[in-house]
C-alpha angles and dihedrals in degrees: 000000000000093000099188094044093047091049093051089047094054092046091052091045089054093048093048092047095050091046093051091045091053094231131139101235144289144310121206132185106228113204103168092259132120097252098052090043093055094042093050092048092050090050090048090053091062090071089231120126106281119193115198115202121200107196114176123189108183085323125179111257091236091058093048091048093051090049094049093045091052094050090047090053090048092051090051091050101039127039092201095066123098131170141210127190116214114184103210095176096098091043090054093045092048090052091053090050092057096043116094116265116249129209096243115034090198090068093068101044093102093047090050092048090054090045088062091057091048094050088054091049090052090051092049092054092046090061092039090056093046095051106027095251136148120236107236117212121227101199122122128214100265091049099042100039105014114047099359092233099173140081118269106239089003119077085347089064103091143129097231140359115220098176103032092105091058126089115228091256088056092050088056092050091053091046090056091048092050092049097242112181114282092230088065095043090053100041118105110255112257134167090217093219102120107058092239139080099269114139132219089253090054089057099039099041092227138065121252090250090057092047092050089052089050094048090053091047089053091050088052089055096248122167130218091249089061090073139052136195119003093353092058091047093051091046090054090049091051095047092048093051093043093053094042093052101042089106087069095047100042124072114268110271113256122203100230111203115218115248092239089062096052 
């Protein structure tokens, strides 16, 4: 990948899109992870106003520190960057308090994890509406179009996706080129939705490098029988996740009424 040229291309694409949309700039949720760090930096490089939101919900201190350090670095490097902290922990806790109790609390862990992402999406659009900004998505290609590793109407609810055609490894390459903090580049990827230290790999059952390989194998028309051992295991994981999450990646089904019934 031509890292510098790709970086310049994305920055120009962002500038052109914002100009044509008639908006002032961008708002990005900064989590302390590699994807949001790269996305926020690319937005900052446009010269357009870029608002970074840090929105903890029972977040690990290490994640919060990485996010704040990154935003501080951005503000020192770009005069067009501003930041706001919105502590969503009490909002999340109050919501849980008013929801009906269920017999087994474990049954709603996934729903509550996704609720965190949707609260953040709501906050991003609140500030976008106030200031005439576009919500910049932080998903990469293998997450958005491979395994569907995002929350529908959560971190998947955005106005534009500047890095969604980049594999995770390519995001890391751009992060290195941009000079993103080393603590972010070296941190294990995590969605930060669980209130513990579980990583994306823990949840997915495979590393991003393995999933990138599997995505390319699918694009090449490979079958499960073409592989053995760990490769076959990873390919099965990828195909299972891809199939299960197609409802996120495909357009919402519309019941189209036949003309003779109208």
